[in-house]
LUMTI-86668 format. One record per residue: residue in three letters; x, y, z of N, C-alpha, C in turn. Coordinates in nm, 3 decimals, always signed. Layout:
% LUMTI-86668
+------+---------+---------+---------+---------+---------+---------+---------+---------+---------+
: rest :   neast :  nnorth :     nup :  caeast : canorth :    caup :   ceast :  cnorth :     cup :
+------+---------+---------+---------+---------+---------+---------+---------+---------+---------+
:  ALA :       X :       Y :       Z :       X :       Y :       Z :       X :       Y :       Z :
...
+------+---------+---------+---------+---------+---------+---------+---------+---------+---------+
% end
This chain:
% LUMTI-86668
+------+---------+---------+---------+---------+---------+---------+---------+---------+---------+
: rest :   neast :  nnorth :     nup :  caeast : canorth :    caup :   ceast :  cnorth :     cup :
+------+---------+---------+---------+---------+---------+---------+---------+---------+---------+
:  MET :  +0.022 :  -3.553 :  -3.413 :  +0.139 :  -3.563 :  -3.511 :  +0.146 :  -3.502 :  -3.612 :
:  GLY :  +0.044 :  -3.488 :  -3.712 :  +0.055 :  -3.406 :  -3.807 :  +0.053 :  -3.484 :  -3.935 :
:  VAL :  -0.011 :  -3.422 :  -4.042 :  -0.027 :  -3.495 :  -4.178 :  +0.116 :  -3.422 :  -4.279 :
:  LEU :  +0.161 :  -3.522 :  -4.336 :  +0.287 :  -3.489 :  -4.398 :  +0.241 :  -3.446 :  -4.543 :
:  SER :  +0.341 :  -3.399 :  -4.613 :  +0.321 :  -3.364 :  -4.772 :  +0.372 :  -3.488 :  -4.828 :
:  ILE :  +0.284 :  -3.537 :  -4.934 :  +0.311 :  -3.655 :  -5.034 :  +0.398 :  -3.588 :  -5.152 :
:  LEU :  +0.504 :  -3.643 :  -5.180 :  +0.573 :  -3.606 :  -5.296 :  +0.521 :  -3.669 :  -5.422 :
:  SER :  +0.514 :  -3.585 :  -5.523 :  +0.478 :  -3.616 :  -5.634 :  +0.591 :  -3.654 :  -5.744 :
:  TRP :  +0.546 :  -3.773 :  -5.807 :  +0.648 :  -3.803 :  -5.933 :  +0.683 :  -3.713 :  -6.022 :
:  PRO :  +0.803 :  -3.669 :  -6.073 :  +0.917 :  -3.738 :  -6.074 :  +1.028 :  -3.706 :  -5.945 :
:  HIS :  +0.948 :  -3.682 :  -5.842 :  +1.070 :  -3.628 :  -5.733 :  +1.186 :  -3.737 :  -5.728 :
:  PRO :  +1.325 :  -3.681 :  -5.734 :  +1.415 :  -3.777 :  -5.721 :  +1.425 :  -3.886 :  -5.600 :
:  VAL :  +1.360 :  -3.854 :  -5.491 :  +1.391 :  -3.945 :  -5.397 :  +1.276 :  -4.068 :  -5.414 :
:  LEU :  +1.185 :  -4.065 :  -5.503 :  +1.127 :  -4.152 :  -5.546 :  +1.178 :  -4.250 :  -5.648 :
:  THR :  +1.305 :  -4.231 :  -5.701 :  +1.366 :  -4.316 :  -5.769 :  +1.492 :  -4.384 :  -5.704 :
:  HIS :  +1.504 :  -4.365 :  -5.581 :  +1.630 :  -4.429 :  -5.501 :  +1.591 :  -4.545 :  -5.437 :
:  VAL :  +1.686 :  -4.664 :  -5.402 :  +1.666 :  -4.741 :  -5.315 :  +1.677 :  -4.714 :  -5.181 :
:  CYS :  +1.586 :  -4.726 :  -5.123 :  +1.583 :  -4.671 :  -4.973 :  +1.689 :  -4.737 :  -4.862 :
:  ASP :  +1.729 :  -4.671 :  -4.755 :  +1.824 :  -4.752 :  -4.660 :  +1.730 :  -4.842 :  -4.561 :
:  ARG :  +1.777 :  -4.930 :  -4.509 :  +1.729 :  -4.988 :  -4.404 :  +1.731 :  -4.918 :  -4.281 :
:  VAL :  +1.606 :  -4.949 :  -4.204 :  +1.584 :  -4.873 :  -4.055 :  +1.678 :  -4.941 :  -3.978 :
:  ARG :  +1.794 :  -4.880 :  -3.913 :  +1.850 :  -4.951 :  -3.840 :  +1.817 :  -4.966 :  -3.686 :
:  GLU :  +1.724 :  -4.878 :  -3.619 :  +1.692 :  -4.890 :  -3.510 :  +1.553 :  -4.837 :  -3.504 :
:  ILE :  +1.444 :  -4.892 :  -3.430 :  +1.325 :  -4.830 :  -3.407 :  +1.316 :  -4.771 :  -3.299 :
:  ASP :  +1.337 :  -4.634 :  -3.324 :  +1.345 :  -4.536 :  -3.186 :  +1.238 :  -4.427 :  -3.200 :
:  ASP :  +1.216 :  -4.340 :  -3.113 :  +1.121 :  -4.242 :  -3.114 :  +1.109 :  -4.177 :  -3.236 :
:  GLY :  +1.206 :  -4.143 :  -3.325 :  +1.176 :  -4.081 :  -3.471 :  +1.100 :  -4.164 :  -3.563 :
:  VAL :  +1.137 :  -4.310 :  -3.549 :  +1.060 :  -4.374 :  -3.651 :  +0.944 :  -4.413 :  -3.588 :
:  ARG :  +0.901 :  -4.426 :  -3.467 :  +0.775 :  -4.452 :  -3.400 :  +0.698 :  -4.332 :  -3.460 :
:  HIS :  +0.754 :  -4.198 :  -3.433 :  +0.676 :  -4.071 :  -3.459 :  +0.642 :  -4.077 :  -3.618 :
:  LEU :  +0.733 :  -4.110 :  -3.702 :  +0.736 :  -4.112 :  -3.833 :  +0.624 :  -4.191 :  -3.889 :
:  ALA :  +0.599 :  -4.322 :  -3.839 :  +0.512 :  -4.409 :  -3.854 :  +0.362 :  -4.359 :  -3.830 :
:  GLY :  +0.336 :  -4.278 :  -3.717 :  +0.209 :  -4.250 :  -3.689 :  +0.172 :  -4.115 :  -3.788 :
:  GLN :  +0.289 :  -4.041 :  -3.812 :  +0.262 :  -3.948 :  -3.911 :  +0.214 :  -4.010 :  -4.047 :
:  MET :  +0.295 :  -4.115 :  -4.085 :  +0.245 :  -4.176 :  -4.214 :  +0.116 :  -4.223 :  -4.208 :
:  LEU :  +0.077 :  -4.284 :  -4.097 :  -0.067 :  -4.353 :  -4.087 :  -0.177 :  -4.229 :  -4.101 :
:  GLU :  -0.153 :  -4.134 :  -4.031 :  -0.239 :  -4.014 :  -4.033 :  -0.241 :  -3.956 :  -4.179 :
:  THR :  -0.123 :  -3.946 :  -4.249 :  -0.124 :  -3.894 :  -4.402 :  -0.191 :  -3.982 :  -4.487 :
:  LEU :  -0.191 :  -4.122 :  -4.458 :  -0.254 :  -4.229 :  -4.540 :  -0.402 :  -4.213 :  -4.511 :
:  TYR :  -0.466 :  -4.190 :  -4.419 :  -0.601 :  -4.167 :  -4.400 :  -0.650 :  -4.027 :  -4.433 :
:  ALA :  -0.563 :  -3.957 :  -4.435 :  -0.613 :  -3.807 :  -4.471 :  -0.610 :  -3.812 :  -4.634 :
:  ALA :  -0.530 :  -3.878 :  -4.693 :  -0.503 :  -3.903 :  -4.859 :  -0.605 :  -3.970 :  -4.893 :
:  GLU :  -0.677 :  -4.066 :  -4.812 :  -0.773 :  -4.168 :  -4.864 :  -0.709 :  -4.281 :  -4.947 :
:  GLY :  -0.585 :  -4.320 :  -4.883 :  -0.510 :  -4.404 :  -4.947 :  -0.513 :  -4.546 :  -4.892 :
:  ARG :  -0.423 :  -4.663 :  -4.933 :  -0.422 :  -4.810 :  -4.869 :  -0.287 :  -4.804 :  -4.807 :
:  GLY :  -0.201 :  -4.749 :  -4.885 :  -0.070 :  -4.764 :  -4.847 :  +0.017 :  -4.638 :  -4.887 :
:  LEU :  +0.135 :  -4.628 :  -4.816 :  +0.216 :  -4.505 :  -4.827 :  +0.364 :  -4.555 :  -4.776 :
:  ALA :  +0.447 :  -4.517 :  -4.859 :  +0.601 :  -4.574 :  -4.846 :  +0.665 :  -4.438 :  -4.787 :
:  ALA :  +0.776 :  -4.452 :  -4.710 :  +0.835 :  -4.344 :  -4.659 :  +0.900 :  -4.264 :  -4.750 :
:  PRO :  +0.953 :  -4.289 :  -4.867 :  +1.020 :  -4.211 :  -4.963 :  +0.894 :  -4.132 :  -5.023 :
:  GLN :  +0.780 :  -4.161 :  -5.023 :  +0.644 :  -4.071 :  -5.055 :  +0.641 :  -3.945 :  -4.996 :
:  VAL :  +0.703 :  -3.962 :  -4.839 :  +0.705 :  -3.836 :  -4.750 :  +0.849 :  -3.762 :  -4.745 :
:  GLY :  +0.928 :  -3.829 :  -4.850 :  +1.058 :  -3.788 :  -4.830 :  +1.171 :  -3.833 :  -4.741 :
:  ARG :  +1.142 :  -3.924 :  -4.701 :  +1.217 :  -4.017 :  -4.595 :  +1.268 :  -4.155 :  -4.684 :
:  ALA :  +1.410 :  -4.163 :  -4.705 :  +1.454 :  -4.288 :  -4.784 :  +1.491 :  -4.387 :  -4.708 :
:  LEU :  +1.383 :  -4.422 :  -4.636 :  +1.388 :  -4.551 :  -4.558 :  +1.309 :  -4.661 :  -4.578 :
:  ARG :  +1.358 :  -4.791 :  -4.556 :  +1.285 :  -4.899 :  -4.604 :  +1.153 :  -4.933 :  -4.492 :
:  MET :  +1.047 :  -4.858 :  -4.492 :  +0.916 :  -4.844 :  -4.410 :  +0.814 :  -4.820 :  -4.490 :
:  PHE :  +0.715 :  -4.870 :  -4.482 :  +0.574 :  -4.838 :  -4.530 :  +0.479 :  -4.872 :  -4.422 :
:  VAL :  +0.360 :  -4.799 :  -4.446 :  +0.236 :  -4.830 :  -4.365 :  +0.119 :  -4.877 :  -4.488 :
:  MET :  +0.029 :  -4.956 :  -4.440 :  -0.083 :  -4.982 :  -4.492 :  -0.200 :  -5.008 :  -4.427 :
:  ASP :  -0.303 :  -4.991 :  -4.489 :  -0.451 :  -5.043 :  -4.439 :  -0.538 :  -5.076 :  -4.528 :
:  THR :  -0.537 :  -5.194 :  -4.572 :  -0.643 :  -5.208 :  -4.704 :  -0.771 :  -5.253 :  -4.642 :
:  THR :  -0.820 :  -5.203 :  -4.537 :  -0.965 :  -5.258 :  -4.481 :  -1.037 :  -5.122 :  -4.448 :
:  TRP :  -0.967 :  -5.034 :  -4.410 :  -1.026 :  -4.914 :  -4.318 :  -1.135 :  -4.844 :  -4.420 :
:  LYS :  -1.151 :  -4.882 :  -4.532 :  -1.248 :  -4.782 :  -4.638 :  -1.382 :  -4.883 :  -4.605 :
:  GLU :  -1.384 :  -5.016 :  -4.569 :  -1.491 :  -5.111 :  -4.551 :  -1.525 :  -5.136 :  -4.401 :
:  ARG :  -1.426 :  -5.125 :  -4.315 :  -1.486 :  -5.145 :  -4.190 :  -1.353 :  -5.095 :  -4.088 :
:  ALA :  -1.343 :  -5.148 :  -3.974 :  -1.257 :  -5.081 :  -3.893 :  -1.135 :  -5.086 :  -3.917 :
:  PRO :  -1.046 :  -4.978 :  -3.914 :  -0.892 :  -4.949 :  -3.939 :  -0.815 :  -5.057 :  -3.880 :
:  GLU :  -0.730 :  -5.133 :  -3.965 :  -0.623 :  -5.239 :  -3.928 :  -0.487 :  -5.199 :  -3.968 :
:  PRO :  -0.424 :  -5.064 :  -3.925 :  -0.304 :  -5.042 :  -3.975 :  -0.208 :  -5.149 :  -3.956 :
:  VAL :  -0.094 :  -5.128 :  -4.053 :  +0.018 :  -5.231 :  -4.050 :  +0.129 :  -5.114 :  -4.069 :
:  VAL :  +0.249 :  -5.143 :  -3.991 :  +0.376 :  -5.063 :  -4.006 :  +0.457 :  -5.180 :  -4.052 :
:  CYS :  +0.540 :  -5.151 :  -4.177 :  +0.627 :  -5.269 :  -4.211 :  +0.766 :  -5.206 :  -4.213 :
:  ILE :  +0.833 :  -5.246 :  -4.137 :  +0.987 :  -5.189 :  -4.140 :  +1.088 :  -5.289 :  -4.215 :
:  ASN :  +1.174 :  -5.255 :  -4.263 :  +1.260 :  -5.356 :  -4.342 :  +1.167 :  -5.472 :  -4.398 :
:  PRO :  +1.068 :  -5.449 :  -4.491 :  +1.002 :  -5.570 :  -4.547 :  +1.088 :  -5.645 :  -4.639 :
:  GLU :  +1.054 :  -5.756 :  -4.664 :  +1.087 :  -5.830 :  -4.797 :  +1.019 :  -5.951 :  -4.823 :
:  ILE :  +0.982 :  -5.970 :  -4.951 :  +0.901 :  -6.066 :  -5.004 :  +0.993 :  -6.206 :  -5.022 :
:  THR :  +0.954 :  -6.296 :  -4.962 :  +1.031 :  -6.438 :  -4.959 :  +0.971 :  -6.504 :  -5.044 :
:  TRP :  +0.839 :  -6.490 :  -5.109 :  +0.791 :  -6.600 :  -5.192 :  +0.700 :  -6.519 :  -5.270 :
:  THR :  +0.676 :  -6.549 :  -5.380 :  +0.553 :  -6.516 :  -5.479 :  +0.518 :  -6.627 :  -5.551 :
:  SER :  +0.382 :  -6.627 :  -5.579 :  +0.308 :  -6.744 :  -5.633 :  +0.353 :  -6.718 :  -5.787 :
:  PRO :  +0.318 :  -6.837 :  -5.854 :  +0.332 :  -6.823 :  -6.001 :  +0.223 :  -6.770 :  -6.077 :
:  GLU :  +0.125 :  -6.768 :  -5.995 :  -0.011 :  -6.692 :  -6.046 :  -0.003 :  -6.565 :  -6.052 :
:  LEU :  -0.032 :  -6.520 :  -6.172 :  -0.029 :  -6.356 :  -6.173 :  -0.175 :  -6.307 :  -6.141 :
:  ALA :  -0.179 :  -6.188 :  -6.103 :  -0.312 :  -6.081 :  -6.113 :  -0.304 :  -5.962 :  -6.162 :
:  CYS :  -0.391 :  -5.913 :  -6.248 :  -0.386 :  -5.776 :  -6.283 :  -0.478 :  -5.698 :  -6.210 :
:  ALA :  -0.432 :  -5.577 :  -6.177 :  -0.530 :  -5.481 :  -6.119 :  -0.496 :  -5.352 :  -6.167 :
:  ASP :  -0.581 :  -5.268 :  -6.141 :  -0.582 :  -5.123 :  -6.158 :  -0.538 :  -5.063 :  -6.020 :
:  GLU :  -0.413 :  -4.987 :  -6.055 :  -0.333 :  -4.940 :  -5.938 :  -0.338 :  -4.772 :  -5.933 :
:  GLY :  -0.357 :  -4.710 :  -5.820 :  -0.347 :  -4.571 :  -5.811 :  -0.209 :  -4.579 :  -5.735 :
:  CYS :  -0.173 :  -4.446 :  -5.738 :  -0.060 :  -4.411 :  -5.648 :  -0.074 :  -4.260 :  -5.596 :
:  LEU :  -0.043 :  -4.246 :  -5.453 :  -0.045 :  -4.116 :  -5.406 :  +0.035 :  -4.016 :  -5.464 :
:  SER :  +0.156 :  -4.050 :  -5.501 :  +0.246 :  -3.986 :  -5.586 :  +0.230 :  -3.968 :  -5.713 :
:  LEU :  +0.128 :  -4.015 :  -5.754 :  +0.100 :  -3.997 :  -5.911 :  -0.062 :  -3.981 :  -5.934 :
:  PRO :  -0.111 :  -3.866 :  -5.855 :  -0.252 :  -3.849 :  -5.861 :  -0.309 :  -3.820 :  -5.977 :
:  GLY :  -0.439 :  -3.894 :  -6.002 :  -0.505 :  -3.921 :  -6.108 :  -0.476 :  -4.003 :  -6.215 :
:  ILE :  -0.362 :  -4.069 :  -6.178 :  -0.329 :  -4.180 :  -6.248 :  -0.350 :  -4.290 :  -6.211 :
:  VAL :  -0.411 :  -4.393 :  -6.299 :  -0.428 :  -4.547 :  -6.264 :  -0.376 :  -4.633 :  -6.372 :
:  ALA :  -0.282 :  -4.704 :  -6.349 :  -0.211 :  -4.812 :  -6.425 :  -0.239 :  -4.960 :  -6.394 :
:  ARG :  -0.264 :  -5.037 :  -6.503 :  -0.295 :  -5.147 :  -6.501 :  -0.163 :  -5.232 :  -6.484 :
:  VAL :  -0.150 :  -5.301 :  -6.386 :  -0.016 :  -5.352 :  -6.337 :  -0.058 :  -5.502 :  -6.303 :
:  GLU :  +0.036 :  -5.599 :  -6.352 :  +0.051 :  -5.742 :  -6.332 :  +0.149 :  -5.783 :  -6.243 :
:  ARG :  +0.111 :  -5.856 :  -6.136 :  +0.201 :  -5.885 :  -6.008 :  +0.151 :  -6.037 :  -5.976 :
:  PRO :  +0.266 :  -6.093 :  -5.886 :  +0.221 :  -6.205 :  -5.842 :  +0.086 :  -6.201 :  -5.755 :
:  ALA :  -0.023 :  -6.320 :  -5.763 :  -0.140 :  -6.282 :  -5.690 :  -0.129 :  -6.331 :  -5.541 :
:  GLN :  -0.021 :  -6.387 :  -5.502 :  -0.010 :  -6.397 :  -5.371 :  +0.167 :  -6.390 :  -5.326 :
:  VAL :  +0.195 :  -6.355 :  -5.225 :  +0.325 :  -6.312 :  -5.179 :  +0.332 :  -6.378 :  -5.017 :
:  HIS :  +0.464 :  -6.391 :  -4.990 :  +0.482 :  -6.456 :  -4.845 :  +0.586 :  -6.305 :  -4.807 :
:  MET :  +0.550 :  -6.239 :  -4.703 :  +0.655 :  -6.118 :  -4.649 :  +0.675 :  -6.127 :  -4.525 :
:  ARG :  +0.818 :  -6.070 :  -4.503 :  +0.822 :  -6.085 :  -4.363 :  +0.890 :  -5.927 :  -4.351 :
:  TRP :  +0.866 :  -5.867 :  -4.224 :  +0.918 :  -5.762 :  -4.185 :  +0.925 :  -5.735 :  -4.036 :
:  THR :  +0.955 :  -5.609 :  -3.996 :  +0.972 :  -5.587 :  -3.845 :  +0.843 :  -5.483 :  -3.806 :
:  GLY :  +0.780 :  -5.501 :  -3.686 :  +0.681 :  -5.420 :  -3.679 :  +0.706 :  -5.323 :  -3.594 :
:  ILE :  +0.631 :  -5.216 :  -3.562 :  +0.681 :  -5.094 :  -3.485 :  +0.696 :  -5.124 :  -3.349 :
:  ASP :  +0.685 :  -5.239 :  -3.300 :  +0.720 :  -5.273 :  -3.189 :  +0.846 :  -5.346 :  -3.185 :
:  GLY :  +0.907 :  -5.379 :  -3.301 :  +1.028 :  -5.431 :  -3.268 :  +1.031 :  -5.594 :  -3.306 :
:  ALA :  +0.904 :  -5.657 :  -3.296 :  +0.871 :  -5.794 :  -3.313 :  +0.884 :  -5.832 :  -3.462 :
:  GLU :  +0.961 :  -5.921 :  -3.505 :  +0.969 :  -5.975 :  -3.649 :  +0.817 :  -6.036 :  -3.667 :
:  ARG :  +0.770 :  -6.015 :  -3.793 :  +0.639 :  -6.088 :  -3.832 :  +0.657 :  -6.120 :  -3.990 :
:  GLU :  +0.552 :  -6.228 :  -4.026 :  +0.540 :  -6.271 :  -4.132 :  +0.397 :  -6.304 :  -4.162 :
:  ALA :  +0.358 :  -6.306 :  -4.296 :  +0.237 :  -6.333 :  -4.332 :  +0.217 :  -6.374 :  -4.483 :
:  ASP :  +0.147 :  -6.441 :  -4.522 :  +0.094 :  -6.505 :  -4.655 :  -0.008 :  -6.373 :  -4.683 :
:  LEU :  -0.007 :  -6.329 :  -4.817 :  -0.086 :  -6.222 :  -4.823 :  -0.152 :  -6.245 :  -4.980 :
:  GLY :  -0.266 :  -6.212 :  -5.012 :  -0.345 :  -6.219 :  -5.132 :  -0.437 :  -6.120 :  -5.158 :
:  GLY :  -0.492 :  -6.107 :  -5.274 :  -0.575 :  -6.008 :  -5.301 :  -0.518 :  -5.861 :  -5.289 :
:  ILE :  -0.610 :  -5.769 :  -5.246 :  -0.563 :  -5.623 :  -5.231 :  -0.432 :  -5.612 :  -5.131 :
:  GLU :  -0.435 :  -5.695 :  -5.037 :  -0.317 :  -5.685 :  -4.947 :  -0.170 :  -5.734 :  -5.008 :
:  ALA :  -0.156 :  -5.825 :  -5.103 :  -0.070 :  -5.868 :  -5.184 :  -0.030 :  -5.762 :  -5.264 :
:  ILE :  -0.138 :  -5.692 :  -5.351 :  -0.105 :  -5.593 :  -5.449 :  -0.058 :  -5.453 :  -5.364 :
:  CYS :  -0.109 :  -5.436 :  -5.256 :  -0.074 :  -5.322 :  -5.177 :  +0.086 :  -5.320 :  -5.128 :
:  ALA :  +0.093 :  -5.449 :  -5.060 :  +0.243 :  -5.462 :  -5.021 :  +0.348 :  -5.456 :  -5.143 :
:  GLN :  +0.307 :  -5.523 :  -5.242 :  +0.402 :  -5.506 :  -5.363 :  +0.422 :  -5.362 :  -5.404 :
:  HIS :  +0.331 :  -5.293 :  -5.412 :  +0.314 :  -5.177 :  -5.456 :  +0.396 :  -5.098 :  -5.354 :
:  GLU :  +0.377 :  -5.069 :  -5.216 :  +0.463 :  -5.031 :  -5.152 :  +0.633 :  -5.057 :  -5.149 :
:  LEU :  +0.649 :  -5.183 :  -5.137 :  +0.788 :  -5.236 :  -5.156 :  +0.848 :  -5.188 :  -5.288 :
:  ASP :  +0.777 :  -5.190 :  -5.386 :  +0.834 :  -5.098 :  -5.520 :  +0.883 :  -4.955 :  -5.487 :
:  HIS :  +0.823 :  -4.907 :  -5.399 :  +0.858 :  -4.754 :  -5.376 :  +0.994 :  -4.761 :  -5.296 :
:  LEU :  +1.012 :  -4.860 :  -5.208 :  +1.148 :  -4.866 :  -5.121 :  +1.267 :  -4.912 :  -5.246 :
:  ASP :  +1.224 :  -4.969 :  -5.352 :  +1.321 :  -4.987 :  -5.436 :  +1.321 :  -4.878 :  -5.552 :
:  GLY :  +1.269 :  -4.767 :  -5.543 :  +1.255 :  -4.679 :  -5.631 :  +1.196 :  -4.702 :  -5.765 :
:  ILE :  +1.078 :  -4.746 :  -5.732 :  +1.011 :  -4.813 :  -5.855 :  +0.842 :  -4.763 :  -5.830 :
:  VAL :  +0.775 :  -4.690 :  -5.949 :  +0.665 :  -4.650 :  -5.951 :  +0.576 :  -4.727 :  -6.034 :
:  THR :  +0.461 :  -4.725 :  -6.040 :  +0.379 :  -4.806 :  -6.123 :  +0.413 :  -4.792 :  -6.251 :
:  LEU :  +0.464 :  -4.671 :  -6.306 :  +0.489 :  -4.630 :  -6.457 :  +0.589 :  -4.710 :  -6.476 :
:  ASP :  +0.696 :  -4.784 :  -6.386 :  +0.802 :  -4.860 :  -6.435 :  +0.750 :  -5.015 :  -6.443 :
:  ARG :  +0.623 :  -5.026 :  -6.433 :  +0.563 :  -5.176 :  -6.444 :  +0.480 :  -5.189 :  -6.569 :
:  VAL :  +0.451 :  -5.087 :  -6.640 :  +0.400 :  -5.106 :  -6.779 :  +0.482 :  -5.099 :  -6.887 :
:  ASP :  +0.406 :  -5.111 :  -6.987 :  +0.487 :  -5.119 :  -7.118 :  +0.521 :  -4.967 :  -7.179 :
:  ARG :  +0.623 :  -4.955 :  -7.264 :  +0.654 :  -4.847 :  -7.313 :  +0.535 :  -4.735 :  -7.369 :
:  ASP :  +0.466 :  -4.784 :  -7.440 :  +0.352 :  -4.708 :  -7.484 :  +0.256 :  -4.645 :  -7.373 :
:  THR :  +0.214 :  -4.736 :  -7.288 :  +0.134 :  -4.703 :  -7.173 :  +0.204 :  -4.630 :  -7.096 :
:  ARG :  +0.306 :  -4.639 :  -7.078 :  +0.387 :  -4.539 :  -6.969 :  +0.395 :  -4.416 :  -7.036 :
:  ARG :  +0.408 :  -4.379 :  -7.187 :  +0.405 :  -4.262 :  -7.258 :  +0.285 :  -4.224 :  -7.249 :
:  ALA :  +0.193 :  -4.262 :  -7.271 :  +0.053 :  -4.231 :  -7.252 :  +0.002 :  -4.177 :  -7.109 :
:  LEU :  +0.048 :  -4.265 :  -7.010 :  +0.022 :  -4.213 :  -6.873 :  +0.078 :  -4.091 :  -6.840 :
:  ILE :  +0.215 :  -4.089 :  -6.876 :  +0.294 :  -3.965 :  -6.825 :  +0.222 :  -3.835 :  -6.916 :
:  GLU :  +0.190 :  -3.852 :  -7.027 :  +0.123 :  -3.741 :  -7.126 :  +0.006 :  -3.702 :  -7.035 :
:  ALA :  -0.077 :  -3.793 :  -6.983 :  -0.209 :  -3.762 :  -6.909 :  -0.179 :  -3.682 :  -6.766 :
:  TYR :  -0.080 :  -3.757 :  -6.719 :  -0.027 :  -3.711 :  -6.586 :  +0.008 :  -3.542 :  -6.598 :
:  ARG :  +0.083 :  -3.497 :  -6.707 :  +0.155 :  -3.381 :  -6.736 :  +0.034 :  -3.293 :  -6.768 :
:  SER :  -0.082 :  -3.324 :  -6.815 :  -0.154 :  -3.248 :  -6.871 :  -0.286 :  -3.194 :  -6.791 :
+------+---------+---------+---------+---------+---------+---------+---------+---------+---------+
% end
């Protein structure tokens, strides 16, 4: 299938709201396979389509593969339908912002609905690293990066570190 190039911030595609996937065809299935291959090669936990130059509402994630057997998930047209009132703070890295880690506060738990690569509708309650990863990748589909989730002074410092 082949590893794809990961775009670095501030590439313009990383700032746009992505289009819904209209049909799960061979092209979408191939892209999902390439994204998973790219995710593992980059040693990440999640990768969104805009990070590889495709403005589609699709991401892949595997939050367990570093500790045990891979459990890849392909999320097409995902949406979060519920968020917990409890918040969690975590250090988040991003494959499109190499070397930068931002402390981001997000809902501790979410309920997400999506379409799987097989066309089946799925939904799940997510917590911990799964919730963080899903929210991070969904942000990419809305043109948001971790730099947009921190205060102005932290953002300025992170951008300065990133550019140096």
